FIBATI-438829 format. One record per residue (C-alpha): residue number from 1; residue in three letters; chain; x, y, z. Coordinates in pm, whole numbers, plus 50000, padded with zeros to 5 digits. Each point is the difference from the previous one (the first is absolute). Layout:
% residues N
{n:NUM res:ala chain:A east:X north:Y up:Z}
...
//
This chain:
% residues 74
{n:1 res:met chain:A east:50012 north:50006 up:49980}
{n:2 res:ala chain:A east:50095 north:50367 up:49935}
{n:3 res:lys chain:A east:50126 north:50190 up:50263}
{n:4 res:phe chain:A east:49899 north:50345 up:49836}
{n:5 res:thr chain:A east:49696 north:50005 up:49815}
{n:6 res:met chain:A east:49805 north:50331 up:49865}
{n:7 res:asp chain:A east:49812 north:49994 up:50341}
{n:8 res:ser chain:A east:50366 north:50079 up:50158}
{n:9 res:thr chain:A east:50083 north:50351 up:50112}
{n:10 res:leu chain:A east:50291 north:50194 up:49802}
{n:11 res:gly chain:A east:50148 north:50062 up:50357}
{n:12 res:ser chain:A east:49980 north:49624 up:50053}
{n:13 res:leu chain:A east:50228 north:49958 up:49664}
{n:14 res:leu chain:A east:50246 north:50273 up:50086}
{n:15 res:ala chain:A east:50029 north:49873 up:50374}
{n:16 res:asp chain:A east:50151 north:49707 up:49870}
{n:17 res:pro chain:A east:50367 north:50045 up:49851}
{n:18 res:lys chain:A east:49966 north:49724 up:49699}
{n:19 res:ala chain:A east:49669 north:50147 up:49897}
{n:20 res:lys chain:A east:50087 north:50346 up:50047}
{n:21 res:ala chain:A east:50320 north:49949 up:49729}
{n:22 res:val chain:A east:49737 north:49848 up:49761}
{n:23 res:val chain:A east:49763 north:50302 up:50055}
{n:24 res:asp chain:A east:50272 north:50244 up:49925}
{n:25 res:gln chain:A east:50111 north:49783 up:49649}
{n:26 res:tyr chain:A east:49625 north:50043 up:49922}
{n:27 res:ala chain:A east:49948 north:50352 up:50109}
{n:28 res:pro chain:A east:50335 north:50182 up:50041}
{n:29 res:gly chain:A east:49967 north:50233 up:50315}
{n:30 res:val chain:A east:49695 north:49933 up:50109}
{n:31 res:ser chain:A east:50143 north:49845 up:50374}
{n:32 res:ser chain:A east:50233 north:50307 up:50039}
{n:33 res:asn chain:A east:49691 north:50262 up:49929}
{n:34 res:pro chain:A east:49868 north:50185 up:50333}
{n:35 res:met chain:A east:49651 north:49976 up:49849}
{n:36 res:val chain:A east:49973 north:49659 up:50006}
{n:37 res:ala chain:A east:49908 north:49999 up:50324}
{n:38 res:leu chain:A east:49656 north:50156 up:49936}
{n:39 res:val chain:A east:49919 north:49635 up:49798}
{n:40 res:ala chain:A east:50194 north:49792 up:50206}
{n:41 res:asn chain:A east:49716 north:49820 up:50161}
{n:42 res:ala chain:A east:49786 north:49964 up:49679}
{n:43 res:ser chain:A east:49974 north:49657 up:49798}
{n:44 res:leu chain:A east:50170 north:49963 up:49679}
{n:45 res:lys chain:A east:49601 north:49919 up:49871}
{n:46 res:ser chain:A east:49922 north:50363 up:50132}
{n:47 res:leu chain:A east:50313 north:50180 up:49842}
{n:48 res:val chain:A east:49942 north:49834 up:49673}
{n:49 res:ala chain:A east:49647 north:50138 up:50011}
{n:50 res:met chain:A east:50104 north:50359 up:50038}
{n:51 res:pro chain:A east:49966 north:50228 up:49684}
{n:52 res:gln chain:A east:50378 north:50114 up:50055}
{n:53 res:ala chain:A east:50134 north:49676 up:50020}
{n:54 res:ala chain:A east:49916 north:49926 up:49632}
{n:55 res:gln chain:A east:50156 north:50353 up:49930}
{n:56 res:leu chain:A east:50320 north:49892 up:50169}
{n:57 res:gly chain:A east:49999 north:49692 up:49822}
{n:58 res:leu chain:A east:49929 north:49747 up:50279}
{n:59 res:thr chain:A east:49731 north:49770 up:49849}
{n:60 res:gln chain:A east:49840 north:49682 up:50093}
{n:61 res:ala chain:A east:50258 north:49815 up:49787}
{n:62 res:lys chain:A east:50295 north:50150 up:50138}
{n:63 res:val chain:A east:49902 north:49946 up:50357}
{n:64 res:glu chain:A east:49950 north:49635 up:49927}
{n:65 res:ala chain:A east:50342 north:49972 up:49837}
{n:66 res:leu chain:A east:50164 north:50185 up:50300}
{n:67 res:leu chain:A east:49800 north:49748 up:50245}
{n:68 res:ala chain:A east:50126 north:49700 up:49780}
{n:69 res:glu chain:A east:50338 north:50117 up:50032}
{n:70 res:val chain:A east:50012 north:50072 up:50367}
{n:71 res:asn chain:A east:49811 north:49667 up:50081}
{n:72 res:lys chain:A east:50304 north:49817 up:49842}
{n:73 res:val chain:A east:50259 north:50182 up:50240}
{n:74 res:val chain:A east:49849 north:50003 up:50324}
//
């Protein structure tokens, strides 16, 4: 069973060093952005649903690919 899913929060991904490294590969600068604290408790599912996500290139497919990679390394 996968440790991280679309119901996982961004904060939980960033709290795991291996997962954080993958997040930084897929979305450079996210982990060091001070604004991430505003959405750290949001699930990945809810982040993808935000209109701003599409504008930033954060799509369902991209998040699913990120999760597949994260779950390989954690």
